[in-house]
N, C-alpha and C positions, 0 to 999 in steps of 0.2 A: 504493500500500500504506500503510495507517495506521501511523504510527510506533509507536503504543502496542500494536500487535498482538503478543502474547507468543509466544515460541517454545514448542513442545511440551515437556512435562516431561522426556521421554526425551532430547531434544537438550540441554536445560540440564544434566541430570545427567551426560551423556556429556562435555560441555565441562568440567564441574568435575573429572571423573575425569582428563581429559587434562591439565589444569593440574597436578594432583598428580603425574602421571607425568612431566611436563616439568620439574618442580622438581628431579628427579634426573638429568635427561638431560644431564649435563655430563661424563660419563666418557670418551666416545669421542674427543674431541679430545686426550685425554691418553694414549690407548692407545700411540701411538708413543713418547712420553716414558717410559712405564712399561716398555716392552720394552727400550729403550736403557739405562735406569737399573738394572733388575733382572737383565738377562741379558747385559749388556756386549756388545751387537752394534752393527753400524754403522747409520747412519741409513737407508741403502739397504735393508738387511734389514728393519728395522722398518717402512719404507714398503711393502715387499712384503706384509708381514702385514696392514697396513691395507687394501691393495688387495684381498687375498683376502677380507677382511670385506666390502668394497664389492661384489665380484662375487657373493658369497653372498646379498646382499640382493635380487638380481634374481629368482631362483627363489622366494625368500621372499615377495616381493610377489605373484607370480602364484599361489602356493599359498594365500595369504591370501584372494585374490579367489574362487578356486574353493571353498575351505572355507566362506567366508561364504555363498555361494549354495547350498551343499549341506547343511551342518550348522547354519548359523545364525550371525549376526553376534556375538551375545553370547558364545557358546561359543568362537568363533575368537579374539575379543579376549582372553578369559581365557587360552586356550591360548598365544597369542603372548606375552603379558606374563609368564606363569609361565616359559616357555622362556627369555625374556630374563633373568629373575632368576637362573635356574639357571646360565646361561652366564656372567653377570657375576660370580657368586660363584666359579665355576670359574677365571676370570681372576684374581680376587683371591687365590685359594688356590694357584694354579699355582706350582710350584717349578722348572720347566724351560721352555725355549723351545718345545719340542715340544708340551707340554701347553697352553701359552699360544696357540700357533697353532691347535690343535684347538678350544680354547674360543672363540677369536675367530671361526672359521668357523661354529661352532654358534650364536654370537650373531648372526652375519649371517643365518643360515637362519631364526632366530626373529624377527629385528628388525623385519621389515616385515609379519609376519602380521596385526597388529592395525590397520594403516593402511586397507586396503580396506574391511573391515567397519565401521570407525568412520565413514568417509566415506559408505558405503552407507546406514548407519542414519540419518545426518543427511539425506542426499538423499531417502530414502524416507519420512522422518517428517514432513517439512514440505511444504506446498503449493508448487507451482512458483514462485509469486510471492515466496516467502520463501527460496528456495534460495541466491541470491547473498548475502543477509544472513547466513544460517546458516553458510555456508562462510567468509565474512569473519570471523565471530565465532570460528570454529575457529582461523583464523590468529592472531587476537588472543589467544585463550586460550593457544596455544602460545608466543606472544611474551611474554605475561605470566609464564608459568611459566619461560621462559628467562631473564628478568631476575632472578628469584630464584635460578635455578640458578647463574648467574654468581657471585653472592655466596657461595653454599654451596661452590662450587668453590674460590674464593679462600681460604676458611677451612680446608677439609679438605685441599686440595692442599699446604698448608704443613706439614701433619702427616705424611701418608703417602698416596701416590697410590692405593694399594690401597683405601683407605677410600672413594674416589670411586666405585669399582665396587660396593662393599658398599652404600653409600647409594642408588645408582641401582637396585640390585636391590630394596631395601626399598620404594622408591617404586613400582616395577613391581608388587610384590605388593599394596600398598595400593590402587593403581589397579584391579588385577584384582578385589580384594574389593569395591570400590565398584561396578564394572560388574556383578559377579555378583549383588549384592544390590539394586541400584537399577534396572537395565534390565529390561524385560519379557522373559518367556520367549521363546525363539526359536520362530518359526513356519516350517513347511516351505515351501520355495520352490515356486512353480507348476511343474508338469512341462512341459518344453519341448514345443512343438507339433511334429508330424512335418513333415519337410522336403518341401514340395510345389513347390519352385521359388521363384523370386523373387516371382511374383504371390501364390502361396500364403502366403509369409512376410509380405508386406504385409497380406494379408487377416487372418492370424492376429493381427498387431499391432493392426489397427484393430477387429476384431470381438470378440476375446477378450482383448486387452491383453497378449498374450504372443507370443513367437516364439523360434525356435532361437537360442541364445546363441552367436554366433561373432564375437567381437570382432576377431580377426585378419583377418577377411574384410570388415569394415566400413570402407569407404574414408573415410568422414567421421571415424571414430575414428583411423584411421592418419594422416590429415592433422593432427588435433589432437595426436597423439603426436609427430609430426615437429617441429612448432613448439614443443611443450612440452619436448622434449629439448633443443632449442637454447636455450630460456629457462633450463632447469635448469643447463645448462653455464655460462651467464653468471652465474646466481645463485651457483653454487658458487665462481666466481672471487672474489666479494666475501667469501667466507668463508675459502677456502684461501690465496689469493694476497695478500689484503689485508695481513696482518702482514709478509710479505716485501717488499711494495711500499712500506710505510711505512719499513721499515729502509733501503731503497735511497734513500729521500728524506731520510735523516738524522733521521727521527722515531723515537721509541721504538715497537717492534713491539707493546708492550703497549697502546698507544693504540687498537689495533684493538678491544679490549674496550669502550672508550668509544663507538666507532662502532657496534658491535653493540648496545649498550644504547640508543643514540639511535634506531637503526632500530626496535628492539623497542618503545620507548616511543611512537614515531610510529605504529606499527601499531595499538597499543592506543588511543591518543588520537584517531586519525583515523577510528575506526569510523563516526561519523555521516556521513562522506563517502559511504559505500556506500548510505546511505538518502536522500540528497538527490534531489529530484525530477528534476533534469536528468541525473544519472548513471543513475537508474533508467530513463529514457526512451532511453538509448543502446542501440542494438542490440549484440549480443555482439561482432561483428567490429570495430565502431567503438570500443567500450569497450576491447578488448584492444589495438587499435592505439594509442589514446591512452595506455594504461598503458605500453606499450613506449617511447613517446616520453618519458614521464617517467623511465623507466629510463635511456634514453640521456642525458637531461639530467643525471641524477645521476652517471653514469659520466664524462661530460665534466668535471663538477666534480672528480671524483677525478683525472682526467688533468691538470687545471690547478692544483688547489689546492696551496698550499705551507704552509698553517697549519692548526692543529687546528680552529678555528672554521669555516673554509671546508669542511673535510672533514666536520664534523658536519652542516652545512647540506646538503651533497651526499648524505650518508647519509639524511637526512630525505626529500629529494626522491625518492631511489631507493626508499625503503620505501613511499611513496605509490603508486608504480607497482606494486610488489609486492602491496600490499593489493588493488588493483583486479583484478589478474590472478588471485590465488588464489580470490577469491569467484566470479568469472565462469567460469573454466575448469573447476572441479569441478562447478559447476552445469550447464555445457554437457555434460560427459561423462555425468553422471547422466541428463540428458534424452535423450542418444543411446541409452542402454541400454534394451533391452526389459525388460519386467517380469520380475523374478526374476534379472536379469543385471547389476545395478548393481555387485556386488562384482567380477565378472570384468572388466567394462569399466574400472572404476576401477583395478583391479590392473594391467591392460595399460598404461593411461596412466601409472601410477605407476612403471613400469620406467624412465621417463625419468630419474628421480632416481638410480637405480642406474647407468645408463649414464654420466650426468654425473659421478657420484662416482668412477667409474673413469678417465674421460678428463680431467677438469678439472685434477688435479694435474700431468699431463704437459703439457697445453697451457699452463697458467699459468706453470709454471717455465721452459718453453722460451721463451715470449715474454719473460719477465722477463730471462732470461739473454742472449738474443740481440738483443732490441730495446729493452728498458727499460720503465720504469713507464708513461710517457706512451703508448707504443705499445700496451701491454697494454690500458689502459682505453679508448683510442681505437678499437681493433679491436672491443672488446666493445660500445662505443656504436654503431658502424657496424652491427654485427650486429643490435642492437635496432631501428635504423631499418629495416633490411631486413625484420625480422620484423613490424614495424608494417604495412609495405606488403603482406606476404604475408597477414596476417590480414584485411585489407580485401578481398582477392581470393579467398582459399581457405577461410577459416573458415566452417563451416556456422552457420546461425542456428537456435536451438532452435525446435521446433514445439510448439504448444499441445496440450492434452489431446485435442482433436478432430482433431488433425493439421493444423490451420490454422497458417500462419506467424505468428510474433509480430513479425517484422521489418516494415520499411516497405513492402515490395512482396511480392506473392504469388509473383513469379518467383523471388526469393531463397529463399523457403521451399520451393518446388518443387524447386529445385536441391539443397537440403539433403536433402530426402526421397529424391531420386534417388540421392544419394551413399550413403545408408544402406541402399538396397535391394540 
């Protein structure tokens, strides 16, 4: 792929809009703190409210995929962003714990609506050879916005935590306006072909480019969902458990912010890595296995490091693996989806983050309490090595436009096609 080949205008505008949205995406980490400070409840109660938000994001993600395929990506994105803005303003204005809980659940129900259509628009707007690069740039755009979000949070959080939610709502509305004005009008999705059995479904996909959209019956997608959920669970530990782990090591918990910034900066600066010739030649299973080994190396660094510079280096190594995973895995899910079904496939895969957001706090705190910091990161590193081996054996290889395998052997491509039938 030529390095100078530009991405479509639609993708570039969507990436810009997501940067704007991410600039305000700093309120959620402070939801527990706001509930404790304003409503004088225990940390356990505040944590349950946050868990309720996390559970609500799972149906939100599924609804976003279904709406994207039925009413269009642009409309769904705008609907989700406006819903988030209303819920965040309700949290900022709530005067009782009950109203805060209702607003937090409503925020969860709207929070993931715009993710599947955003990913589907990117996947469907670029040729297959550009998908990995496009999804890697989405990850970089969110990281770049996150770096600015941290600075805004530091400024506004010293004034009043409620203003974090007001500002987040404002960026949601600005992003919705950009999407509404800049993205092309939605086009109706193709009508699903009638179900004539497995052979008929394969014929529909090959001859007319479409098939019945049944993501939960697609064995290849379910395999990617299983490994993706395990990855998301590990990823969430580096966010949720990291401040607690630093404190147990005698380091300031606030240093986690420096590690987050280092990881985000690495994600942005390392974008050319996704376009190197040798990384482009790697098959998807090999690339994902290599990426998980990088994650394991970073986590081993977390387990052994005792100084801030060593932790920063570990965060950089971790984020390199994360960068390679995000580009490859979303391109893979997009390729697995039949025409008109990208939104629903990406939505089902995206539930991995909701599951991880619910389980990660329990797993991380229990490991820290009963085994310690070194054990926490060591267990996560071992899980990464296991996932690397599973990717080499189980992960399907994308098939090309004509149904021909893009991997090194036709047998692997045939196995992937059989898994999708």
